[in-house]
Residue frames as a rotation matrix with the C-alpha (Angstrom) as fourth column:
MET 1
-0.632 -0.326 -0.703 74.95
-0.759 0.443 0.476 84.56
0.156 0.835 -0.527 163.91
LEU 2
-0.981 0.189 -0.034 73.06
0.191 0.941 -0.278 81.74
-0.020 -0.279 -0.960 165.74
LYS 3
-0.385 0.864 -0.326 69.87
0.032 -0.341 -0.940 83.71
-0.923 -0.372 0.104 165.83
ILE 4
-0.125 0.228 -0.966 69.97
-0.926 -0.376 0.031 84.22
-0.356 0.898 0.258 162.18
ILE 5
-0.821 -0.197 -0.536 70.51
-0.432 0.828 0.358 80.54
0.373 0.525 -0.765 161.48
GLY 6
-0.841 0.540 -0.004 67.77
0.366 0.565 -0.739 79.57
-0.397 -0.624 -0.673 164.02
SER 7
-0.161 0.770 -0.617 65.34
-0.434 -0.617 -0.656 82.17
-0.886 0.162 0.434 162.44
ALA 8
-0.458 -0.090 -0.884 66.05
-0.886 0.124 0.447 80.63
0.069 0.988 -0.136 159.00
VAL 9
-0.970 -0.065 -0.236 65.40
-0.054 0.997 -0.050 77.21
0.239 -0.035 -0.970 160.22
VAL 10
-0.527 0.836 -0.150 62.10
0.258 -0.011 -0.966 78.20
-0.810 -0.548 -0.210 161.91
ILE 11
-0.095 0.540 -0.836 60.86
-0.745 -0.595 -0.300 80.09
-0.660 0.595 0.459 158.77
LEU 12
-0.548 -0.216 -0.808 61.80
-0.794 0.440 0.420 77.24
0.265 0.871 -0.412 156.54
SER 13
-0.993 0.093 -0.079 60.28
0.112 0.953 -0.283 74.55
0.049 -0.290 -0.956 158.54
ALA 14
-0.397 0.877 -0.270 57.08
0.095 -0.254 -0.963 76.35
-0.913 -0.408 0.017 159.14
THR 15
-0.151 0.242 -0.958 56.85
-0.879 -0.477 0.018 77.09
-0.452 0.845 0.285 155.45
LEU 16
-0.831 -0.217 -0.513 57.45
-0.412 0.859 0.304 73.42
0.374 0.464 -0.803 154.58
PHE 17
-0.801 0.595 0.069 54.73
0.357 0.567 -0.743 72.35
-0.481 -0.570 -0.666 157.11
GLY 18
-0.149 0.816 -0.559 52.22
-0.334 -0.573 -0.748 74.78
-0.931 0.076 0.358 155.45
ILE 19
-0.248 -0.080 -0.965 53.08
-0.969 0.008 0.248 73.59
-0.012 0.997 -0.079 151.98
LYS 20
-0.984 -0.129 -0.126 52.67
-0.123 0.991 -0.055 70.04
0.132 -0.039 -0.990 153.09
LYS 21
-0.454 0.887 -0.078 49.21
0.215 0.024 -0.976 70.74
-0.865 -0.460 -0.202 154.41
TYR 22
-0.035 0.367 -0.929 48.36
-0.772 -0.600 -0.208 72.54
-0.634 0.710 0.305 151.09
ASN 23
-0.672 -0.371 -0.642 49.62
-0.705 0.587 0.399 69.49
0.229 0.720 -0.655 149.13
THR 24
-0.917 0.370 0.147 47.28
0.269 0.848 -0.456 67.16
-0.293 -0.379 -0.878 151.16
LEU 25
-0.064 0.934 -0.351 44.30
-0.071 -0.355 -0.932 69.28
-0.995 -0.035 0.089 150.29
PHE 26
-0.039 0.025 -0.999 45.36
-0.929 -0.368 0.027 69.41
-0.367 0.929 0.038 146.65
GLU 27
-0.886 -0.362 -0.289 45.83
-0.438 0.858 0.268 65.69
0.150 0.364 -0.919 146.34
ARG 28
-0.544 0.814 0.205 42.34
0.347 0.440 -0.828 65.06
-0.764 -0.379 -0.522 147.70
LYS 29
0.253 0.628 -0.736 40.93
-0.486 -0.575 -0.658 67.45
-0.836 0.524 0.160 145.08
LYS 30
-0.367 -0.465 -0.806 42.95
-0.924 0.085 0.372 65.72
-0.104 0.881 -0.461 142.40
ALA 31
-0.983 0.002 0.184 41.84
-0.007 0.999 -0.050 62.26
-0.184 -0.050 -0.982 143.41
LEU 32
-0.242 0.968 -0.061 38.17
0.244 0.000 -0.970 63.23
-0.939 -0.250 -0.236 143.59
SER 33
0.162 0.155 -0.975 38.45
-0.780 -0.586 -0.222 64.98
-0.605 0.796 0.026 140.12
GLU 34
-0.730 -0.490 -0.476 40.06
-0.681 0.584 0.442 61.91
0.062 0.647 -0.760 138.65
ILE 35
-0.826 0.490 0.278 37.42
0.327 0.819 -0.472 59.58
-0.459 -0.299 -0.837 140.19
LEU 36
0.032 0.890 -0.455 34.67
-0.014 -0.454 -0.891 61.89
-0.999 0.035 -0.002 138.86
ASP 37
-0.122 -0.302 -0.945 36.16
-0.918 -0.327 0.223 61.90
-0.376 0.895 -0.238 135.36
GLY 38
-0.937 -0.343 -0.064 36.35
-0.349 0.918 0.187 58.25
-0.005 0.197 -0.980 135.37
ALA 39
-0.472 0.861 0.188 32.65
0.385 0.394 -0.835 57.85
-0.793 -0.322 -0.518 136.54
ARG 40
0.240 0.660 -0.712 31.52
-0.517 -0.534 -0.669 60.02
-0.822 0.528 0.213 133.73
SER 41
-0.486 -0.537 -0.690 33.59
-0.874 0.284 0.395 58.01
-0.016 0.794 -0.607 131.23
ILE 42
-0.947 0.156 0.281 32.12
0.085 0.965 -0.249 54.79
-0.310 -0.212 -0.927 132.69
ASN 43
-0.203 0.960 -0.192 28.67
-0.035 -0.203 -0.979 56.30
-0.978 -0.192 0.075 132.34
SER 44
0.232 0.287 -0.930 28.97
-0.894 -0.313 -0.320 57.00
-0.383 0.905 0.184 128.68
LYS 45
-0.707 -0.483 -0.517 30.65
-0.659 0.716 0.231 53.55
0.258 0.504 -0.824 128.00
LEU 46
-0.861 0.401 0.312 27.95
0.098 0.733 -0.673 51.71
-0.498 -0.549 -0.671 129.96
SER 47
-0.005 0.930 -0.368 25.23
-0.302 -0.352 -0.886 53.47
-0.953 0.106 0.283 128.20
ALA 48
0.249 0.047 -0.967 26.60
-0.943 -0.215 -0.253 52.74
-0.219 0.976 -0.009 124.79
LEU 49
-0.480 -0.641 -0.599 28.52
-0.736 0.666 -0.121 49.32
0.476 0.383 -0.792 125.06
HIS 50
0.602 0.712 0.363 26.83
-0.774 0.407 0.486 47.37
0.198 -0.573 0.795 127.75
ALA 51
0.103 -0.791 -0.603 30.13
-0.256 0.564 -0.785 45.68
0.961 0.235 -0.145 128.35
PRO 52
0.467 -0.052 -0.883 31.42
0.728 0.589 0.351 43.89
0.502 -0.807 0.313 131.39
LEU 53
0.994 -0.021 -0.109 32.56
0.044 -0.831 0.555 46.15
-0.102 -0.557 -0.825 134.25
HIS 54
0.292 -0.953 -0.082 36.25
0.385 0.039 0.922 45.15
-0.876 -0.300 0.379 134.04
GLU 55
-0.237 -0.322 0.917 36.18
0.971 -0.064 0.229 46.33
-0.015 0.945 0.328 130.29
ILE 56
0.672 0.548 0.498 34.30
0.499 -0.832 0.242 49.51
0.547 0.085 -0.833 131.12
PHE 57
0.855 -0.329 -0.401 36.70
0.232 -0.448 0.863 50.40
-0.463 -0.831 -0.307 133.98
MET 58
-0.028 -0.971 0.236 39.73
0.865 0.094 0.492 50.32
-0.500 0.218 0.838 131.64
ASP 59
-0.680 -0.343 0.648 40.87
0.618 -0.743 0.256 53.64
0.394 0.575 0.718 130.23
SER 60
0.423 0.859 0.290 38.66
0.479 -0.484 0.733 55.39
0.769 -0.171 -0.616 132.83
GLY 61
0.493 -0.381 0.782 41.37
-0.702 -0.705 0.099 56.90
0.514 -0.598 -0.615 135.00
THR 62
-0.529 -0.795 -0.298 44.01
-0.433 0.554 -0.711 55.21
0.730 -0.247 -0.637 137.20
PHE 63
-0.472 0.388 0.792 41.46
-0.786 0.221 -0.577 54.57
-0.399 -0.895 0.200 140.08
PHE 64
0.581 0.811 0.064 39.12
-0.675 0.524 -0.519 52.50
-0.455 0.259 0.852 137.84
GLU 65
0.388 -0.518 -0.762 41.99
-0.575 0.510 -0.639 50.91
0.720 0.686 -0.100 135.95
SER 66
-0.658 -0.616 0.433 43.38
-0.716 0.335 -0.613 49.66
0.232 -0.713 -0.661 139.22
ALA 67
-0.052 0.722 0.690 39.99
-0.687 0.476 -0.549 48.26
-0.725 -0.503 0.471 140.15
SER 68
0.718 0.373 -0.588 39.83
-0.693 0.457 -0.557 46.59
0.061 0.808 0.587 136.69
LYS 69
-0.229 -0.842 -0.489 43.17
-0.629 0.511 -0.586 44.86
0.743 0.173 -0.646 137.19
ARG 70
-0.750 0.003 0.662 41.88
-0.589 0.454 -0.669 43.59
-0.302 -0.891 -0.339 140.58
ILE 71
0.388 0.921 0.022 38.70
-0.752 0.330 -0.571 42.34
-0.533 0.204 0.821 138.88
LEU 72
0.560 -0.198 -0.804 40.78
-0.667 0.468 -0.580 40.52
0.492 0.861 0.130 136.30
ALA 73
-0.559 -0.829 -0.016 42.87
-0.603 0.419 -0.679 39.01
0.570 -0.370 -0.734 139.10
GLY 74
-0.609 0.363 -0.705 39.85
0.405 0.907 0.118 37.32
0.682 -0.214 -0.699 140.56
GLN 75
-0.909 0.306 -0.282 38.30
0.131 -0.432 -0.892 39.92
-0.395 -0.849 0.352 142.92
LEU 76
0.117 0.971 0.207 34.55
0.974 -0.072 -0.214 40.79
-0.193 0.226 -0.955 142.90
PRO 77
-0.130 -0.064 0.989 33.88
0.575 -0.818 0.023 44.20
0.808 0.572 0.143 141.46
GLU 78
0.885 0.424 0.191 32.62
0.030 -0.463 0.886 45.38
0.464 -0.778 -0.423 144.91
GLU 79
0.751 -0.615 -0.241 35.80
0.486 0.267 0.832 44.24
-0.448 -0.742 0.500 146.66
ALA 80
-0.041 -0.824 0.565 38.03
0.996 -0.082 -0.046 45.63
0.084 0.560 0.824 143.88
VAL 81
0.187 0.188 0.964 36.61
0.265 -0.955 0.135 49.09
0.946 0.230 -0.229 144.04
LYS 82
0.985 0.144 0.095 36.69
-0.056 -0.253 0.966 49.19
0.163 -0.957 -0.241 147.97
SER 83
0.536 -0.831 -0.149 40.24
0.665 0.307 0.681 47.90
-0.520 -0.464 0.717 148.15
THR 84
-0.164 -0.556 0.815 41.38
0.871 -0.469 -0.145 50.45
0.463 0.686 0.561 145.52
ALA 85
0.541 0.365 0.757 39.64
-0.008 -0.898 0.439 53.27
0.841 -0.244 -0.483 147.45
PHE 86
0.969 -0.165 -0.182 41.55
0.169 -0.090 0.981 52.35
-0.179 -0.982 -0.060 150.63
GLN 87
0.135 -0.979 0.154 44.85
0.970 0.162 0.179 52.59
-0.201 0.125 0.972 148.78
VAL 88
0.017 -0.090 0.996 44.15
0.427 -0.900 -0.089 56.37
0.904 0.427 0.023 147.89
THR 89
-0.318 -0.298 -0.900 45.55
0.940 0.025 -0.341 57.91
0.125 -0.954 0.272 150.95
SER 90
-0.990 -0.082 0.116 44.43
0.075 -0.995 -0.064 61.41
0.121 -0.055 0.991 150.24
LEU 91
-0.230 0.971 0.060 40.71
-0.004 -0.062 0.998 60.60
0.973 0.230 0.018 150.58
LYS 92
-0.602 0.179 0.778 38.72
-0.788 -0.287 -0.544 61.29
0.126 -0.941 0.314 153.60
LYS 93
-0.871 0.316 0.376 36.54
0.087 0.853 -0.514 58.83
-0.483 -0.415 -0.771 155.46
ASP 94
0.041 0.987 -0.158 33.37
-0.192 -0.147 -0.970 60.32
-0.981 0.070 0.184 153.96
ASP 95
0.014 -0.149 -0.989 34.87
-0.995 -0.099 0.001 60.09
-0.098 0.984 -0.150 150.40
ILE 96
-0.883 -0.393 -0.256 35.56
-0.415 0.909 0.039 56.35
0.218 0.140 -0.966 151.01
ARG 97
-0.574 0.759 0.308 32.16
0.058 0.412 -0.909 55.75
-0.817 -0.504 -0.280 152.39
ILE 98
0.248 0.643 -0.725 30.69
-0.687 -0.411 -0.599 57.18
-0.683 0.647 0.340 149.14
ILE 99
-0.372 -0.495 -0.785 32.96
-0.879 0.459 0.127 54.90
0.297 0.738 -0.606 147.11
GLU 100
-0.968 0.024 0.251 31.86
-0.086 0.903 -0.421 51.93
-0.236 -0.429 -0.872 149.27
SER 101
-0.075 0.995 0.066 28.23
-0.174 0.052 -0.983 52.63
-0.982 -0.085 0.169 148.69
PHE 102
0.273 0.107 -0.956 28.91
-0.941 -0.176 -0.288 52.84
-0.199 0.978 0.053 144.94
ALA 103
-0.699 -0.644 -0.310 30.83
-0.684 0.729 0.030 49.60
0.207 0.233 -0.950 145.16
SER 104
-0.663 0.570 0.485 27.88
-0.075 0.594 -0.801 47.96
-0.745 -0.567 -0.351 146.91
GLY 105
0.304 0.850 -0.430 25.67
-0.463 -0.263 -0.847 48.97
-0.833 0.456 0.314 144.00
LEU 106
-0.366 -0.579 -0.729 27.92
-0.901 0.024 0.433 47.26
-0.233 0.815 -0.530 141.53
CYS 107
-0.871 0.086 0.484 26.15
0.049 0.995 -0.089 43.93
-0.489 -0.054 -0.871 142.03
ALA 108
0.009 0.889 -0.458 23.13
-0.488 -0.396 -0.778 45.36
-0.873 0.230 0.430 140.14
SER 109
-0.208 -0.162 0.965 22.28
0.434 0.868 0.239 42.88
-0.876 0.469 -0.110 137.36
SER 110
0.591 0.482 0.647 20.61
0.798 -0.232 -0.556 45.28
-0.118 0.845 -0.522 134.82
CYS 111
-0.373 -0.669 0.642 22.34
0.832 -0.548 -0.087 48.05
0.410 0.502 0.762 132.94
GLU 112
0.259 0.587 0.767 19.68
0.041 -0.800 0.599 50.48
0.965 -0.124 -0.231 134.24
GLY 113
0.942 0.069 -0.330 20.62
0.327 0.048 0.944 49.62
0.081 -0.996 0.023 137.82
GLN 114
0.023 -0.960 -0.280 24.28
0.951 -0.065 0.301 50.24
-0.307 -0.273 0.912 137.25
LEU 115
-0.372 -0.104 0.922 23.44
0.547 -0.827 0.127 53.52
0.750 0.552 0.364 135.54
SER 116
0.682 0.624 0.382 21.23
-0.003 -0.519 0.855 54.60
0.731 -0.584 -0.352 138.45
ASN 117
0.749 -0.448 -0.488 23.95
0.616 0.201 0.762 53.66
-0.244 -0.871 0.426 140.90
LEU 118
-0.226 -0.876 0.425 26.43
0.974 -0.193 0.120 55.49
-0.023 0.441 0.897 138.85
ALA 119
0.017 0.351 0.936 24.30
0.261 -0.906 0.335 58.63
0.965 0.238 -0.107 138.66
VAL 120
0.937 0.327 -0.124 24.00
0.204 -0.225 0.953 58.68
0.284 -0.918 -0.278 142.53
PHE 121
0.420 -0.888 -0.185 27.70
0.837 0.301 0.456 58.13
-0.350 -0.347 0.870 142.80
THR 122
-0.317 -0.541 0.779 28.60
0.825 -0.563 -0.055 60.93
0.468 0.625 0.625 140.42
GLY 123
0.448 0.650 0.614 26.29
0.214 -0.745 0.632 63.31
0.868 -0.152 -0.473 142.30
GLU 124
0.968 -0.138 -0.208 27.82
0.203 -0.050 0.978 62.72
-0.145 -0.989 -0.021 145.62
ILE 125
0.032 -0.998 0.062 31.40
0.949 0.050 0.310 62.93
-0.313 0.048 0.949 144.20
GLU 126
-0.075 -0.080 0.994 30.55
0.600 -0.800 -0.019 66.13
0.796 0.595 0.108 142.59
LYS 127
0.855 0.448 0.261 29.56
0.052 -0.575 0.817 67.54
0.517 -0.685 -0.514 145.94
LYS 128
0.743 -0.627 -0.235 32.67
0.494 0.276 0.825 66.25
-0.452 -0.729 0.514 147.60
LEU 129
-0.045 -0.726 0.686 34.73
0.988 -0.134 -0.077 67.79
0.148 0.674 0.723 144.80
MET 130
0.344 0.268 0.900 33.16
0.209 -0.956 0.205 71.20
0.916 0.117 -0.385 145.39
GLU 131
0.997 0.066 -0.051 33.93
0.054 -0.054 0.997 70.76
0.063 -0.996 -0.057 149.06
ALA 132
0.324 -0.946 -0.011 37.61
0.796 0.267 0.543 69.94
-0.511 -0.184 0.840 148.36
SER 133
-0.069 -0.385 0.920 37.88
0.758 -0.620 -0.203 72.91
0.649 0.683 0.334 145.97
THR 134
0.674 0.408 0.616 36.55
-0.045 -0.809 0.585 75.19
0.737 -0.422 -0.527 148.63
ASP 135
0.928 -0.362 -0.083 38.79
0.171 0.220 0.960 73.71
-0.330 -0.906 0.266 151.24
LEU 136
0.130 -0.860 0.493 41.80
0.986 0.166 0.031 74.05
-0.109 0.482 0.870 148.93
ASP 137
0.089 -0.008 0.996 40.94
0.433 -0.900 -0.046 77.77
0.897 0.435 -0.077 148.28
ILE 138
0.674 0.334 0.658 40.41
-0.328 -0.663 0.673 78.67
0.662 -0.669 -0.338 151.84
LYS 139
0.904 -0.379 0.199 42.32
-0.016 0.434 0.901 76.19
-0.428 -0.817 0.386 154.14
GLY 140
0.523 -0.797 0.304 45.13
0.852 0.475 -0.220 75.74
0.030 0.374 0.927 151.70
LYS 141
0.137 -0.454 0.880 46.00
0.168 -0.865 -0.472 79.48
0.976 0.213 -0.042 151.40
LEU 142
0.776 0.130 0.617 45.44
-0.517 -0.431 0.740 79.81
0.362 -0.893 -0.267 155.19
CYS 143
0.894 -0.443 -0.066 47.94
0.407 0.742 0.533 76.89
-0.187 -0.503 0.844 155.87
VAL 144
0.170 -0.855 0.490 50.69
0.853 -0.122 -0.508 78.42
0.494 0.504 0.709 153.69
LYS 145
0.026 -0.139 0.990 50.17
-0.019 -0.990 -0.139 82.12
0.999 -0.015 -0.028 154.81
GLY 146
0.854 0.406 0.326 49.48
-0.336 -0.048 0.941 81.10
0.397 -0.913 0.096 158.37
SER 147
0.759 -0.628 -0.170 52.60
0.639 0.669 0.379 79.09
-0.125 -0.396 0.910 158.72
ILE 148
-0.067 -0.739 0.670 54.74
0.633 -0.551 -0.545 81.96
0.772 0.388 0.504 157.25
LEU 149
0.202 0.246 0.948 53.17
-0.376 -0.874 0.307 84.44
0.904 -0.418 -0.084 159.70
THR 150
0.984 0.178 -0.025 53.48
-0.044 0.374 0.926 82.15
0.174 -0.910 0.376 162.55
ALA 151
0.415 -0.909 -0.030 57.17
0.903 0.416 -0.106 81.54
0.109 0.017 0.994 161.76
ALA 152
-0.102 -0.409 0.907 57.73
0.341 -0.871 -0.354 85.32
0.934 0.273 0.229 161.41
ALA 153
0.608 0.383 0.695 56.23
-0.491 -0.506 0.709 85.86
0.624 -0.772 -0.120 164.92
ILE 154
0.933 -0.314 -0.175 58.44
0.344 0.642 0.685 83.22
-0.102 -0.700 0.707 166.39
VAL 155
0.079 -0.932 0.353 61.46
0.858 -0.116 -0.500 84.74
0.507 0.342 0.791 164.70
LEU 156
0.153 0.044 0.987 60.50
-0.132 -0.989 0.065 88.08
0.979 -0.140 -0.146 166.23
LEU 157
0.931 0.273 0.244 60.37
-0.294 0.163 0.942 86.44
0.217 -0.948 0.232 169.62
LEU 158
0.638 -0.765 -0.090 63.73
0.770 0.635 0.060 84.85
0.011 -0.108 0.994 169.14
ILE 159
-0.197 -0.685 0.701 65.36
0.613 -0.644 -0.457 88.08
0.765 0.340 0.547 168.17
């Protein structure tokens, strides 16, 4: 009876570990997708409206809305975007580096400079999103299936 309970605990804990790793990869992909959608929205608004950044950031996804609130609270746009990026825990260091370089370009005074900065940012985020999708497809499945198989092997050793 004790072996059965131990086996169940091992299988359950290993499966939960694999699912947690999968969710981490999924959250990164979701965050990058949201940032990319917001950047595309900002691009269209900036091209048409030529409005201030805090107005353009509104209704462009939760990432940019959070940055907009920070701008309205008195932070510079560069600092607002950087501090918002650090709050997204699912992003990797490379993702944050890309966001920081985008934030540094927010000081451009012309609309053309802003659009150029945004185009570079969008291209780099697209690459990272493709990488995150590949990681989710390959590593995510491997984490879940591998944890279950590992748990099964441990259970066989226990029995």
